[in-house]
C-alpha positions as CSV (number, residue, x, y, z in Angstrom):
1,X,-42.3,-2.0,-41.1
2,X,-39.4,-4.2,-42.0
3,X,-36.7,-4.3,-39.3
4,X,-34.0,-3.2,-41.7
5,X,-36.0,-0.2,-42.8
6,X,-36.7,0.7,-39.2
7,X,-33.0,0.8,-38.4
8,X,-32.3,3.0,-41.5
9,X,-35.1,5.5,-40.7
10,X,-33.9,6.0,-37.1
11,X,-30.9,8.1,-38.1
12,X,-30.7,9.7,-34.6
13,X,-30.0,6.5,-32.8
14,X,-26.4,6.0,-31.6
15,X,-24.3,3.4,-33.4
16,X,-24.5,0.0,-31.9
17,X,-21.5,-1.8,-30.2
18,X,-20.2,-5.2,-31.5
19,X,-22.7,-7.8,-30.6
20,X,-25.7,-5.7,-31.3
21,X,-25.7,-3.9,-27.9
22,X,-26.5,-0.2,-27.8
23,X,-24.0,2.0,-25.9
24,X,-25.1,3.7,-22.7
25,X,-26.1,7.4,-23.2
26,X,-23.6,9.9,-21.9
27,X,-24.8,11.8,-18.8
28,X,-23.6,15.1,-20.4
29,X,-25.4,14.5,-23.8
30,X,-28.1,16.9,-24.7
31,X,-30.7,14.1,-24.9
32,X,-30.2,13.6,-21.1
33,X,-30.4,17.3,-20.2
34,X,-26.7,17.5,-19.2
35,X,-24.3,20.3,-19.8
36,X,-21.3,19.4,-22.0
37,X,-19.0,21.6,-19.8
38,X,-20.1,20.1,-16.4
39,X,-17.4,17.4,-16.2
40,X,-14.7,19.9,-17.0
41,X,-15.8,22.4,-14.4
42,X,-16.0,19.7,-11.8
43,X,-12.5,18.5,-12.5
44,X,-11.2,22.1,-12.4
45,X,-13.0,22.6,-9.0
46,X,-11.5,19.4,-7.6
47,X,-8.0,20.4,-8.9
48,X,-8.1,23.7,-7.1
49,X,-9.6,22.2,-4.0
50,X,-6.8,19.6,-3.8
51,X,-4.2,22.3,-4.2
52,X,-5.0,23.8,-0.8
53,X,-4.0,20.8,1.4
54,X,-1.0,20.3,-0.9
55,X,0.3,23.8,0.0
56,X,-0.2,23.4,3.7
57,X,3.3,21.8,4.4
58,X,5.0,24.5,2.4
59,X,3.0,27.2,4.2
60,X,3.9,25.8,7.6
61,X,7.7,25.8,6.8
62,X,7.5,29.4,5.5
63,X,5.6,30.4,8.7
64,X,8.1,28.8,11.0
65,X,11.1,30.3,9.2
66,X,9.5,33.8,9.1
67,X,8.4,33.8,12.7
68,X,11.7,32.6,14.1
69,X,13.7,35.1,11.9
70,X,11.4,37.9,13.0
71,X,11.8,37.0,16.7
72,X,15.5,36.8,16.5
73,X,16.0,40.1,14.6
74,X,19.4,38.6,13.7
75,X,21.2,40.8,16.2
76,X,23.7,38.2,17.5
77,X,25.2,37.1,14.2
78,X,28.6,38.8,14.7
79,X,30.8,36.0,16.2
80,X,27.8,33.7,16.2
81,X,29.7,30.7,14.9
82,X,32.8,31.1,17.1
83,X,33.6,28.6,19.8
84,X,33.6,31.1,22.7
85,X,30.3,30.7,24.6
86,X,30.5,33.6,27.0
87,X,27.2,35.6,27.1
88,X,28.9,38.7,28.4
89,X,31.3,39.0,25.5
90,X,30.4,36.6,22.7
91,X,27.6,34.3,21.7
92,X,29.4,31.8,19.6
93,X,27.6,28.5,19.2
94,X,30.4,26.5,17.6
95,X,30.5,24.2,20.6
96,X,26.8,23.3,20.2
97,X,27.1,22.7,16.5
98,X,30.1,20.4,17.0
99,X,28.4,18.6,19.9
100,X,25.3,18.0,17.8
101,X,27.3,16.3,15.1
102,X,29.5,14.4,17.6
103,X,26.4,12.7,19.0
104,X,24.2,12.4,15.9
105,X,26.8,10.9,13.5
106,X,27.9,8.0,15.7
107,X,24.3,7.3,16.7
108,X,23.3,7.2,13.1
109,X,26.2,4.8,12.3
110,X,25.2,2.4,15.1
111,X,21.5,2.6,14.4
112,X,22.0,1.9,10.7
113,X,24.3,-1.0,11.5
114,X,22.0,-2.6,14.1
115,X,18.9,-1.8,12.0
116,X,20.3,-3.4,9.0
117,X,21.1,-6.5,11.0
118,X,17.6,-6.7,12.5
119,X,16.0,-6.1,9.1
120,X,18.1,-8.8,7.4
121,X,17.3,-11.3,10.2
122,X,13.6,-10.5,10.0
123,X,13.2,-10.7,6.3
124,X,15.8,-13.4,5.3
125,X,16.8,-15.8,8.1
126,X,14.2,-15.8,10.9
127,X,11.1,-18.0,10.5
128,X,8.0,-16.1,9.6
129,X,6.4,-16.7,13.0
130,X,9.4,-15.6,14.9
131,X,9.7,-12.4,12.8
132,X,6.1,-11.6,13.3
133,X,6.6,-11.9,17.1
134,X,9.8,-9.9,17.3
135,X,9.1,-7.1,14.9
136,X,6.5,-5.3,17.1
137,X,9.0,-4.9,19.9
138,X,11.3,-2.9,17.6
139,X,8.4,-0.8,16.5
140,X,7.3,-0.1,20.1
141,X,10.7,1.6,20.8
142,X,9.4,4.5,18.7
143,X,6.4,5.0,21.1
144,X,8.5,5.5,24.2
145,X,8.7,9.2,25.3
146,X,12.2,10.7,25.2
147,X,12.0,11.6,28.8
148,X,11.7,7.9,29.7
149,X,14.8,7.2,27.7
150,X,16.5,10.0,29.7
151,X,15.5,8.8,33.1
152,X,16.4,5.2,32.2
153,X,19.8,6.3,30.9
154,X,20.5,8.4,33.9
155,X,19.4,6.0,36.6
156,X,20.2,2.6,35.1
157,X,22.7,2.8,32.2
158,X,24.7,5.8,33.4
159,X,26.3,4.3,36.5
160,X,27.3,1.2,34.4
161,X,29.0,3.5,31.8
162,X,30.7,5.6,34.4
163,X,32.0,2.8,36.6
164,X,32.5,-0.1,34.2
165,X,32.3,0.5,30.5
166,X,34.1,3.8,30.1
167,X,37.1,2.8,32.3
168,X,37.4,-0.4,30.4
169,X,37.4,1.4,27.1
170,X,39.9,3.9,28.3
171,X,42.2,1.1,29.5
172,X,42.0,-0.9,26.2
173,X,41.9,2.0,23.8
174,X,44.6,4.2,25.4
175,X,46.8,3.9,22.3
176,X,44.2,6.2,20.6
177,X,44.7,9.8,21.6
178,X,41.1,10.9,22.0
179,X,40.0,7.6,23.7
180,X,42.3,7.9,26.7
181,X,41.0,9.6,29.8
182,X,43.4,12.0,31.5
183,X,43.4,14.0,34.7
184,X,42.4,17.1,32.8
185,X,39.5,15.1,31.3
186,X,38.5,12.4,33.8
187,X,35.7,9.9,33.4
188,X,32.4,11.0,34.9
189,X,31.4,8.5,37.5
190,X,27.7,9.1,36.8
191,X,28.3,8.1,33.2
192,X,27.2,11.5,31.8
193,X,28.9,12.4,28.5
194,X,29.2,11.4,24.9
195,X,29.1,7.6,25.2
196,X,25.8,7.6,27.2
197,X,24.2,10.2,24.9
198,X,25.3,8.3,21.7
199,X,23.9,5.0,23.2
200,X,20.5,6.4,24.0
201,X,20.3,8.2,20.6
202,X,21.1,5.0,18.9
203,X,18.1,3.3,20.6
204,X,15.8,6.3,19.7
205,X,16.8,6.3,16.0
206,X,16.8,2.5,15.7
207,X,13.0,2.1,15.1
208,X,13.0,4.4,12.1
209,X,16.0,2.9,10.4
210,X,14.9,-0.7,11.1
211,X,11.3,-0.1,9.9
212,X,12.4,1.5,6.6
213,X,15.1,-1.0,5.8
214,X,12.8,-3.9,6.7
215,X,10.0,-2.6,4.4
216,X,12.5,-2.0,1.6
217,X,13.8,-5.5,1.8
218,X,10.3,-7.0,1.9
219,X,9.4,-5.0,-1.2
220,X,11.9,-7.0,-3.3
221,X,9.9,-9.2,-5.6
222,X,9.9,-12.9,-4.7
223,X,10.8,-13.7,-8.2
224,X,14.2,-12.1,-7.8
225,X,14.9,-14.1,-4.6
226,X,13.7,-17.4,-6.2
227,X,15.7,-16.8,-9.4
228,X,18.9,-16.2,-7.5
229,X,18.4,-19.2,-5.3
230,X,17.5,-21.3,-8.4
231,X,20.9,-20.3,-9.9
232,X,22.7,-21.8,-6.9
233,X,23.4,-18.6,-5.0
234,X,23.1,-18.6,-1.2
235,X,20.7,-16.4,0.7
236,X,23.5,-14.0,1.6
237,X,24.7,-13.7,-2.0
238,X,21.2,-13.0,-3.2
239,X,20.8,-10.5,-0.4
240,X,24.0,-8.7,-1.2
241,X,23.8,-8.7,-5.0
242,X,20.1,-8.4,-5.6
243,X,18.1,-7.3,-2.5
244,X,20.5,-4.5,-1.4
245,X,20.8,-2.9,-4.8
246,X,17.1,-3.1,-5.3
247,X,16.2,-1.5,-2.0
248,X,19.1,1.1,-1.8
249,X,16.7,4.0,-2.0
250,X,14.8,2.9,1.1
251,X,18.1,2.3,2.9
252,X,19.3,5.8,2.0
253,X,16.0,7.2,3.2
254,X,16.4,5.4,6.5
255,X,19.8,6.9,6.9
256,X,18.7,10.5,6.4
257,X,15.6,10.2,8.5
258,X,17.6,8.5,11.3
259,X,20.0,11.4,11.2
260,X,17.2,13.9,11.6
261,X,15.9,12.0,14.5
262,X,19.2,11.9,16.3
263,X,20.3,15.4,15.4
264,X,17.2,17.1,16.7
265,X,16.6,15.1,19.9
266,X,16.3,17.3,22.9
267,X,15.2,16.1,26.3
268,X,17.1,12.8,26.5
269,X,20.3,14.4,25.3
270,X,19.9,17.3,27.8
271,X,19.7,14.8,30.6
272,X,22.6,12.6,29.6
273,X,25.3,14.6,27.8
274,X,26.5,16.6,30.8
275,X,25.5,20.1,29.7
276,X,28.9,21.6,29.5
277,X,29.5,24.4,26.9
278,X,32.8,23.0,25.5
279,X,34.1,20.7,22.9
280,X,34.6,17.4,24.7
281,X,38.3,17.0,25.4
282,X,38.0,13.2,25.2
283,X,35.5,10.6,24.2
284,X,34.3,10.4,27.7
285,X,33.9,14.1,28.3
286,X,30.7,16.1,28.6
287,X,29.3,18.5,26.1
288,X,26.2,20.2,24.7
289,X,24.0,20.1,21.6
290,X,22.0,22.9,20.0
291,X,18.6,21.3,20.8
292,X,19.7,20.6,24.4
293,X,21.0,24.1,24.9
294,X,17.7,25.6,23.6
295,X,15.7,23.4,25.9
296,X,17.7,24.2,29.1
297,X,18.2,27.9,28.4
298,X,14.6,28.7,27.4
299,X,13.8,30.1,30.9
300,X,16.3,33.0,30.2
301,X,14.4,33.9,27.1
302,X,11.4,34.9,29.2
303,X,13.4,37.5,31.1
304,X,15.9,38.8,28.5
305,X,15.3,39.9,24.9
306,X,18.9,39.2,24.1
307,X,18.6,35.6,25.3
308,X,15.5,35.2,23.1
309,X,17.4,36.5,20.1
310,X,20.3,34.1,20.7
311,X,18.1,31.1,21.2
312,X,15.9,31.8,18.1
313,X,19.0,32.3,16.0
314,X,20.2,29.0,17.3
315,X,16.9,27.5,16.2
316,X,17.4,29.0,12.7
317,X,20.8,27.2,12.4
318,X,19.3,23.9,13.6
319,X,16.4,24.2,11.2
320,X,18.8,25.1,8.3
321,X,21.0,22.1,8.9
322,X,18.0,19.8,9.2
323,X,16.5,21.2,5.9
324,X,19.8,20.9,4.1
325,X,20.2,17.3,5.2
326,X,16.7,16.5,4.1
327,X,17.1,18.2,0.7
328,X,20.4,16.5,0.1
329,X,18.8,13.1,1.0
330,X,15.9,13.8,-1.4
331,X,18.2,14.7,-4.2
332,X,20.3,11.6,-3.6
333,X,17.2,9.4,-3.7
334,X,16.0,11.1,-6.9
335,X,19.4,10.6,-8.5
336,X,19.4,6.9,-7.6
337,X,15.9,6.6,-9.1
338,X,17.2,8.3,-12.3
339,X,20.2,6.0,-12.5
340,X,17.9,2.9,-12.2
341,X,15.6,4.2,-14.9
342,X,18.6,4.9,-17.2
343,X,20.0,1.5,-16.5
344,X,16.8,-0.2,-17.4
C-alpha cells in the first residue's frame, strides 16, 4: 500500500507532532487501560492528606488555649490587672506585666541595633573569608542554654554591674530622674536588677535578629548593588537607599521575633532580675516578669488550687500578648508586601 494511503486509512492514530514524531500515549487513555478519573482522584487524595499536617499548628494553639483556660477557671480575674501583688487580698499582676515590658523592649532595641551592625559588617564591609569565620560564632549564641546565660550573668557579669557599671551610670546620669540611685532604691552590689537582665536578654535575642537581618541583606540582588556603585554611590549610600528598603520585611520580622524571644524568656531572667514583686523604683532596682514569676512560683501550684488558677491565668495573659505581637507583626509584613506590589 502507498504510504499516503496507509496514513489516511489509520484514522484512529493520534495526530503527529511537528517534525513527524508521534505523541506519547496518555497513561489514562482507554487504549492503555487507564481510568480517566484516576489523576483527579489522586490529586484530591493528596490535597486532603496535606491538609492534616497544615492544621496541626492551629490545633496545637487551640489545645493550649483551651487547656490553660480550663485549668484556670478564670476565678482570679477581679483585680487581676492591678498593681497590688498580695496573695491574701489581691492577685494583681500589673507589676509583672510592666516588668516584662521594661526588660523586653530595651533588650529588643539593643539587640536590633547590634544585630544590624553585625549584619551590615558581615554582608557589606568585611571580606568574605572573615565573614564566613565570624558568622558561626553569632549563630552559636542561640545554642547556649538559658541557664548557662543565667549562671554566667550571676557569677561573672553581675558583680561588675553592681560594683562598677551601675555606680558609674548613676554618677554620670544623675540629672535624669529615674537613672539616679537613692537611699530608698540603692544599687544592688550583686548587680541583680534591670540592667543585668536587659544585658543578658540582649545577648539571647541577638542571634535571631542578626540571622534574619543578615539573610535579608544577602537576598538583595547583586545587580542592585552593582548598579548603585556604577552610578557613583558609596557602599553606605547603596545600603541605606537600596538594600534597607529592599529587605525591610526581613528586618521587621527580626524585630518581632526578637521581641518574642526576650518577652518570654524565663530561667535567665528569674536568676538575674532580683525577683521582687514591685515596679522598679529606679533603673538599677529589682523587679519581676510574668515568665519568671510563673517559673519561681510553680511549686505553690502543686499544693494550692488557687495558686494554680492564678499562674494559669498569668500564662493566658502572657500567651495573649505574645499572640497579639505576632499577629501585629504579620499584618505589618503583609502591608509592606502589598505596598511594594502596588508601587511596582
